[in-house]
PABAMI-339617 format. One record per residue (C-alpha): residue number from 0; residue in three letters; x, y, z. Coordinates in Angstrom, 3 decimals, decimal comma. Each point is the difference from the previous one (the first is absolute). Last residue first. Layout:
! PABAMI-339617
{i NUM	aa ALA	x X	y Y	z Z}
...
//
This chain:
! PABAMI-339617
{i 137	aa SER	x -0,113	y 11,512	z 15,115}
{i 136	aa ASP	x -3,505	y 0,265	z -1,846}
{i 135	aa ASP	x -0,559	y 3,662	z 1,042}
{i 134	aa GLU	x 3,195	y 1,325	z -1,667}
{i 133	aa ALA	x -0,412	y -2,357	z -3,247}
{i 132	aa PRO	x 2,503	y -2,978	z 0,166}
{i 131	aa THR	x 2,657	y 0,026	z -2,943}
{i 130	aa SER	x -0,671	y -3,010	z -2,229}
{i 129	aa MET	x -1,425	y 2,329	z -2,678}
{i 128	aa ASP	x 2,644	y 2,308	z 0,132}
{i 127	aa GLN	x 2,411	y -1,901	z -2,474}
{i 126	aa ILE	x -2,783	y -0,090	z -2,539}
{i 125	aa THR	x -0,895	y 4,042	z 0,111}
{i 124	aa LYS	x 2,247	y 1,828	z -2,727}
{i 123	aa HIS	x 0,451	y -2,787	z -2,531}
{i 122	aa ALA	x 2,721	y 0,943	z -2,321}
{i 121	aa GLN	x 3,062	y -0,892	z 2,093}
{i 120	aa MET	x -1,678	y -3,348	z 0,848}
{i 119	aa SER	x -0,703	y -0,565	z -3,469}
{i 118	aa GLU	x 3,713	y 0,660	z -1,237}
{i 117	aa GLU	x 1,233	y -2,292	z 2,520}
{i 116	aa TRP	x -2,439	y -2,715	z -0,831}
{i 115	aa LYS	x 0,368	y 0,147	z -3,847}
{i 114	aa GLU	x -1,762	y -3,464	z -0,612}
{i 113	aa GLY	x -1,941	y 0,746	z 3,002}
{i 112	aa CYS	x -2,062	y 2,383	z -2,134}
{i 111	aa PHE	x -2,955	y 0,706	z 2,177}
{i 110	aa GLU	x -3,521	y -0,316	z -1,107}
{i 109	aa GLU	x -2,719	y 1,895	z 2,287}
{i 108	aa VAL	x -3,244	y -2,109	z 0,728}
{i 107	aa THR	x -2,712	y 1,928	z 2,088}
{i 106	aa VAL	x -2,464	y -2,475	z 1,908}
{i 105	aa SER	x -3,100	y 0,930	z 1,690}
{i 104	aa CYS	x -2,414	y -1,042	z 2,690}
{i 103	aa VAL	x 1,941	y -2,761	z 1,736}
{i 102	aa THR	x -1,059	y -1,176	z 3,339}
{i 101	aa GLY	x -2,665	y -2,947	z -1,195}
{i 100	aa PRO	x 2,193	y -2,879	z -1,325}
{i 99	aa ASP	x 3,206	y -1,401	z 1,915}
{i 98	aa LEU	x 3,127	y 1,294	z -1,297}
{i 97	aa CYS	x 2,327	y -1,905	z -2,288}
{i 96	aa HIS	x -0,749	y 1,523	z -3,216}
{i 95	aa PRO	x 0,984	y 3,355	z 1,471}
{i 94	aa ALA	x 3,570	y -1,549	z 0,532}
{i 93	aa ILE	x 1,720	y 2,054	z 2,552}
{i 92	aa GLY	x 3,311	y 1,755	z -0,280}
{i 91	aa TYR	x 1,532	y 0,639	z 3,456}
{i 90	aa GLY	x 1,625	y 2,611	z 1,863}
{i 89	aa ASN	x 3,721	y 1,229	z 1,227}
{i 88	aa PRO	x 1,568	y -1,634	z -3,298}
{i 87	aa ASN	x -2,221	y 2,311	z -2,235}
{i 86	aa SER	x 1,431	y 0,001	z -3,447}
{i 85	aa ARG	x 1,654	y -3,159	z 0,327}
{i 84	aa PRO	x -3,582	y -1,641	z 1,316}
{i 83	aa THR	x -0,503	y -2,394	z 2,977}
{i 82	aa TYR	x -2,550	y -2,019	z -0,780}
{i 81	aa PHE	x -3,797	y -0,849	z 0,066}
{i 80	aa SER	x -2,046	y -2,946	z -1,067}
{i 79	aa GLN	x 2,596	y -2,020	z -1,845}
{i 78	aa VAL	x -1,889	y -3,197	z -0,964}
{i 77	aa GLY	x 2,074	y -3,217	z 0,178}
{i 76	aa CYS	x -2,542	y -2,524	z 1,520}
{i 75	aa VAL	x 1,773	y -1,441	z 2,983}
{i 74	aa LYS	x 3,170	y 1,937	z 0,261}
{i 73	aa CYS	x -1,723	y 3,249	z 0,101}
{i 72	aa PHE	x 1,707	y 2,924	z -1,632}
{i 71	aa THR	x 2,540	y 2,958	z 0,855}
{i 70	aa HIS	x 1,741	y 1,811	z -2,922}
{i 69	aa GLN	x 2,424	y 2,084	z 2,202}
{i 68	aa ALA	x 0,945	y 2,883	z -1,979}
{i 67	aa VAL	x 3,617	y 1,315	z 1,050}
{i 66	aa HIS	x 1,794	y -2,867	z -1,111}
{i 65	aa THR	x 1,648	y 2,169	z -2,758}
{i 64	aa ASN	x -0,402	y -2,480	z -2,899}
{i 63	aa PHE	x -1,816	y -2,869	z 1,585}
{i 62	aa THR	x -2,212	y -1,054	z 2,858}
{i 61	aa TYR	x -2,688	y -2,810	z 0,935}
{i 60	aa THR	x -1,337	y -0,219	z 3,222}
{i 59	aa THR	x -1,957	y -2,930	z 2,120}
{i 58	aa LEU	x -3,121	y 0,346	z 2,001}
{i 57	aa HIS	x -1,856	y -2,813	z 1,361}
{i 56	aa GLU	x 1,403	y 0,456	z 3,316}
{i 55	aa VAL	x -1,159	y 3,533	z 0,070}
{i 54	aa GLY	x -3,508	y -1,387	z -0,330}
{i 53	aa GLN	x -2,430	y 2,001	z 1,572}
{i 52	aa VAL	x -1,177	y 3,873	z 0,880}
{i 51	aa LEU	x 2,852	y 1,608	z -1,745}
{i 50	aa THR	x -0,927	y 3,613	z 0,390}
{i 49	aa PHE	x 0,354	y 2,984	z -2,103}
{i 48	aa GLN	x -0,643	y 3,943	z 0,423}
{i 47	aa ASN	x 3,157	y 0,237	z 2,161}
{i 46	aa LYS	x 2,266	y -1,216	z -2,968}
{i 45	aa PRO	x -1,038	y 2,554	z -1,857}
{i 44	aa VAL	x -2,251	y -0,603	z -3,169}
{i 43	aa ILE	x 0,416	y -0,745	z -4,011}
{i 42	aa PHE	x -2,152	y -1,424	z -2,151}
{i 41	aa HIS	x 0,612	y -2,826	z -2,269}
{i 40	aa LEU	x -0,691	y -1,514	z -3,343}
{i 39	aa ASN	x 2,925	y -2,611	z -0,714}
{i 38	aa GLN	x -0,823	y -2,152	z -3,030}
{i 37	aa LYS	x 2,405	y -2,657	z 1,341}
{i 36	aa LYS	x 2,234	y -0,116	z -3,212}
{i 35	aa THR	x -0,306	y 3,553	z -0,544}
{i 34	aa CYS	x 0,522	y 0,991	z 3,452}
{i 33	aa ILE	x 3,126	y -2,155	z -0,110}
{i 32	aa SER	x 1,752	y 1,667	z -2,873}
{i 31	aa CYS	x -1,069	y 3,502	z 0,543}
{i 30	aa ASN	x -3,598	y 1,193	z -1,597}
{i 29	aa CYS	x -1,622	y 1,397	z 3,155}
{i 28	aa GLN	x -3,746	y 0,505	z 0,352}
{i 27	aa PHE	x -0,496	y 2,320	z 2,754}
{i 26	aa VAL	x -3,094	y 0,292	z 2,263}
{i 25	aa HIS	x -1,677	y 3,120	z 1,190}
{i 24	aa LEU	x -2,841	y -1,404	z 2,148}
{i 23	aa HIS	x -3,154	y 1,790	z 1,149}
{i 22	aa PRO	x -1,375	y -2,026	z 2,990}
{i 21	aa SER	x 3,224	y 2,227	z 1,735}
{i 20	aa CYS	x 2,218	y -1,834	z 2,458}
{i 19	aa CYS	x 0,270	y -2,380	z 2,873}
{i 18	aa VAL	x 1,420	y -3,583	z -0,946}
{i 17	aa LEU	x -0,854	y -3,354	z 1,461}
{i 16	aa PHE	x 1,734	y -3,185	z -0,723}
{i 15	aa ARG	x -0,411	y -3,909	z -0,302}
{i 14	aa VAL	x 2,427	y -2,455	z -1,266}
{i 13	aa ALA	x -1,004	y -3,810	z 0,218}
{i 12	aa GLY	x -3,313	y 0,750	z -1,657}
{i 11	aa CYS	x 0,648	y -2,171	z -3,311}
{i 10	aa HIS	x -0,185	y 2,850	z -2,412}
{i 9	aa CYS	x 1,897	y 2,910	z 1,968}
{i 8	aa GLY	x -1,313	y 2,679	z 2,512}
{i 7	aa GLY	x -2,399	y 2,458	z 0,364}
{i 6	aa THR	x -1,614	y 2,660	z 2,361}
{i 5	aa HIS	x -0,518	y 3,563	z -0,851}
{i 4	aa ARG	x -0,871	y 2,387	z 2,970}
{i 3	aa VAL	x -1,174	y 3,259	z -1,433}
{i 2	aa HIS	x 1,840	y 3,548	z -0,109}
{i 1	aa ASP	x -1,445	y 3,246	z -0,287}
{i 0	aa MET	x 2,480	y 2,757	z -0,881}
//
């Protein structure tokens, strides 16, 4: 699979990152309580495809319930441009709307029923593998 180098960040520019992945994004729209409140659309990548370029000192994290998901956001502007999802604690969920323009070719949105998280995870055959590095990515 061809990967491109996407760059992105929060609204104020304090947090910047780069992520190497396909220019064709597979984005999840979750309806769990927090994703509904934040309108959290995200695509998942392995940790080794993500680099925080600047702003670690401007990040803070919110957790709840199982405390597995790490809802990381900028302390300055409040934007969550990436986070560690419960479904993929060994990867990152990236907000496609926080990517800089010019590298995304297409976006496919898949609904995920976070209201019934355990059931949905059992039914979804590939979501947990999305943060596993491909053989040639490691």
